[in-house]
N, C-alpha and C positions, 0 to 999 in steps of 0.2 A: 395508545401507541403500541404497535406490535413489531418486534425486532426479530428477524430471522438471521442468525449469524452465519449459517452455512449456505452453500449455494442453493439457489431455488430456481435454476434455469428451467427445470422441467415444468414448472407452473407459470413462471413469469417471463420466460424467454432468456436468450443468451446474455442480455444486459444484467441479469440478476445472478451472475456467477459468483459474486463476492458477498451476497446477502441481500436482504430486502428490509426496508422500513415501511410499515403500513400505518397510515393515520386513519384510525377508525372514528368516524364522526358519530355524534350522538343522534339517535333517531327518536328520542322521546324528551326533547328539551322542554323544561317547565320554568317559567319565570318571565320577566320583562326587562327590556334594555332599551335605553334611548341615548343616542350620541349626537352631539352638535359640534360642528367645526367651522371656524372662520379664519381665513388667512389672507393677509395683504402685505405687500412690500411697503416700506416706509417712504413712499414717494407721493408727490402731489396727485398724480393720476395713478391710483392704486391698482385698479383692475382686480378687485378682491375675488376670493373663491369662498363659497358657502356650501356646506354639506350637512344633511340631516338624515338620520336613520333610526328606525325603531323596530323592535322584535318582540313577539309575544308567543308564548307556548303554554299549553295546559293539557292535563290528562296524563295519567300514569298507565302505561301499557300493561305493567305487571299486575296492578290491582284494579284498575278501572277498565282495562282492555281497549283503551283508545288514547290517541294523542293528536292534538291539533296545533299547528305551528304556522305563523305568518310573519313576514318581514317586508319592510318598504324602505327605500332610500331615494334621496333626491340630492343632486349635485348641480351647482350653477357656477360656471366660470364667466365672470364679466369680461368684456372685450378690452383690448389694449391697443391704442393707436401707435404707429411707428414713431410719430413725432414726439411722443411722450417719454422716450428713452434715448439717452445720449449715444448708445451703441447702435441705434437703428434709425436715427433721424436724418441721415444723409446718405443718399445712394448715388451721388455724383462726385463731388470734389474729394471728400474723405474716402469714398469707395475707390476712387482712382489711386489715391495715395497709399491706402492700406492694403488693397487687394490687387490693384493693377488692372482693374476693369472699369467699365462704365455702365451704370444701370439706369441712366436717365432716359428721356424720350424727347424727340423733336416735335411731337404732337402736343400743341399747346392750346391755350384759350386766351384771346379770341382765335388766333391762328398764326402760322408762319408759312412761308413759301420757299420751296427748294430752288426756285428760279431767282429769287431775291433774298439775300441773307438778312431778312428784316426781323426785328424784335417785336414781340407782342407788347402793347402798351403796359401790360401788367408787369413786365420784366423790370421796370424802373423801381418798383416799390415792394413787390412780393417775392420773398426768398424762395418760394416754390418754383419760380420761373427763371430768375436771373442766374446765369451761370457764365458770366463774362470772363471770369478768371481762367476758364478752360478754353477760351477762344471760341465759344459757341454763342451766337447772337441771342438765341432764345431757346431754352430747353426746359423740360418739365421734370421736376424731382418729386416723385410720388411720396417719398418718405417725409416730406415737409408739409403735407396737406393733412389737416385735422380731419379725422374720419376714416383715413386709410389704415386698416387694422393689421397688426402683426399677430395678435391672438384673437380668435373669433369669440363671439358670444356662444356659449355651449351649455345646454340644459340636458340633464340625464336623469331619467326616472326608471327605477327598477322595483318590481314587486314579486314576491314569491309566497306561495302557500302550500301546505301539505296537510294531509289527514291520514291517520292509520287506525285500523280496527283489528284487534287480535281475535280472530274467529276461534281458533284452537291453538294448542301449543305449537303446532307445525304450520298452521295456515294463517295468513295475514292479508287483509285487503288494504289497499293504499291508493292514494291519488295525489298528484302534484300538479301545480299550475304556476306558470311564471309569465311575466310581462315585462318588456323593456322598450323604452323609447328614448332616442337621442335626437336632439334638435340643434343643428350647428348653423350659425348665421355669420357670414364673413362679408365685409365690405371691401371692394377693390376701387382703384381709381376709375374715374369716368371713362367711358368708351372712347377709343381713338379711331379716327378715319385716316387710313394709311394709303399712300399712293401704290397703285398696281397690286393691291391685295384685295381679292374679291370678298364681298360680304357674305354671299351664300355659297354653300358647298359646291354647287354646280358651276360656279364662276361666271354666271350671266349678269351679275350686278357688280360693277367695279366699285372699289372702296374709296377712290379719290374724290375730292370735292373741287369743283372749278367755279371761280367767281367770274360770271359772265358780264356783270354790270360794272363798267369802269367807274361809276360814281362811288362804288364801295371801296375802291382801291386807295391806298395812301399814295397820292400822285407823285409827290416829290421823291419818295423812296423808290417807287416803281420806275420813274423816269431815270433815276440815277443808274438803274440796272437795265435800262433799255426795254422795259416791258410795259410801259404806261399805255393804257387804253386797250391792252390785249387781255383775253381770258387768262386767268392766273390760277394754277394749281396750288392748293393750300393743304397744309397738315393741321388738323383740327382735333380738339378734344371736347367732348360734349358735356361740359360741366353744368350747362343749363338743364340737362336731363337728370342730374343727380348721379350718385355713385352706382357702380354695378354691385348688385347684391347676389350672393350665392347662399341659398337656403337648402340645407341637406337634412332631411328627416328620415331616420331609420327606426322602424318599429317591428317588434317581433313578439310572438307569444307561443306557448306550448302547454299542452295538457296531456298528462299521462295517468292512466288508470290501470290497476292490476290487482 
């Protein structure tokens, strides 16, 4: 560590008017080091995190005129579902009470219709659908569905290597290389088909779904709302197609020789 107590703005700029602290890193590390980390909250669905790292360096620049150093690290954060934590497992009733907003959805499975305030058959037994206490016949709460994540699955790999050779007292050849890769995988609720919202950016494909076959309609409920036998617009969520997956991979590398 190098400490300059006087002003050094001429070298480091105006921010260094009160002095400078320089951390001088070693350029000829020799030895080996291994680190292992594991962490998990004391909950049934732990979503643990694991980290591993190793470093190795050998060669003395002063006596052997060379030094080689390498390090690698790997970190893996397991995913966590919203439903597995009490503070995130409700985005409707408690969200309204605590925040004053509503984060549910009227796009359900099998479906609901804006013309007839009908409830999906799943609403009777599945807590992810039934929101009757809010005065909503059938709504979807994504926070109550197993598989909808609040923390994604994340894997991170880093590697670094360097080599130095002391040619003379004043000349040194060196090379460094690094590689990094991060893979982030997040699962969202199943896709929703929403009325009057186009599916494609150019707007030529409407997003609503219309039931044309009267045999598919719940006749008693449709008749009570005066729409029996007519095509019926529905709001639907495609759970039969599975969750929406977002996979983001970032990869980079660099090589420097001098």
